N, C-alpha and C positions, 0 to 999 in steps of 0.2 A: 092055875100054878100059885096055892097059896104063901103068902110070909110071913109070921107073929108079927116081924120086924114092921113095923109102912114106915115110912118120911112124908112128911104132909110139909110144904116146901111151900114158899112165897117168894115174890122177886125183892133184892136186894135195891137197898136205894138208891146205887148209880144205876140201874137201869139195864144192868147184866146179866147174867146168870139166877139161879136159882139158891137158897139160905134156906139149909134144915131149920127148923122149928126144935119140930121134934122125928126120934124116933126114939127103937126099943136097945139101942146105946148109945154109948157116948158116938156123938156128930163133930167136930172139931171142922169141918174136908170141906167147904162153898164150892159149889158142883157153878162150873162160871163152862159155856162156849166159848170155845178159843180166842182166850180174855187172859193177859197177863200183867198183875197187880207192877205196882213200878215198882217194890219193892223185889219181884222177881225175879225184871226186865235188866235193873241194876243187880241180882245177885251175878244173873246170868254175863251180862255185857262186860261189868266191871264188876268186880267180885274184890277187888282192893279196895273201891267208892265203899262198897259193901259193907267188908270191912270194916274198915276207919267211921263207918258211921253207927255200926256199931257200939263205938267209944266216944262218941259224939252225942250219943241217946241217949250214953248212960246204961247200955242195955248189959253191955260187959266193960269188967274194967282194961286197961292197959297192956298187964301182966296181965291179966285172966288170955287177950287177946293174943298175945307174944307167946303163953305157953300153947293154944291149942296149935298157931301155927307151925313151932317147933318141936310140938308132937308127931305132924305129920309130916312134917320132911327128915328125906334120909340127913346120915353124915356128914356126905360131898355137898349137900343142897345147904347146914350150917356153915359148912366151910367159908365156901364162896359168897352168899351171902356179906358173914365177916367179916372178909377180905375185901369184897366188894364196896364195903359199907367202910376201907379203914381202918378196921376196929380183930384186926385177928393179931394174932402177936409180934409179927413183923412189924404193925406199925407200933403197935401197944408199950413194944419195949423202949424201955429209957435209956439211950443214948450214952456214956458217960465217956 
């Protein structure tokens, strides 16, 4: 079978899988044999650490992270998070 888009790959420097050098379309995917990068492992196992690392490494701002997370949360999730951190109206009301 003939393929007009051929991939010419070389071994990556870490000795893992193959990294495409050229293909007929944009190749941004690293082909690996059953190996997971540290970032992927952190994302899968500790997503909170991964998210905070994005801010620490200046990939996104803390405001951007808050917006991303708020958009993904339900209204009830937001209420619970605010209440659990004593930021809901029952904690922020000024008592006279």
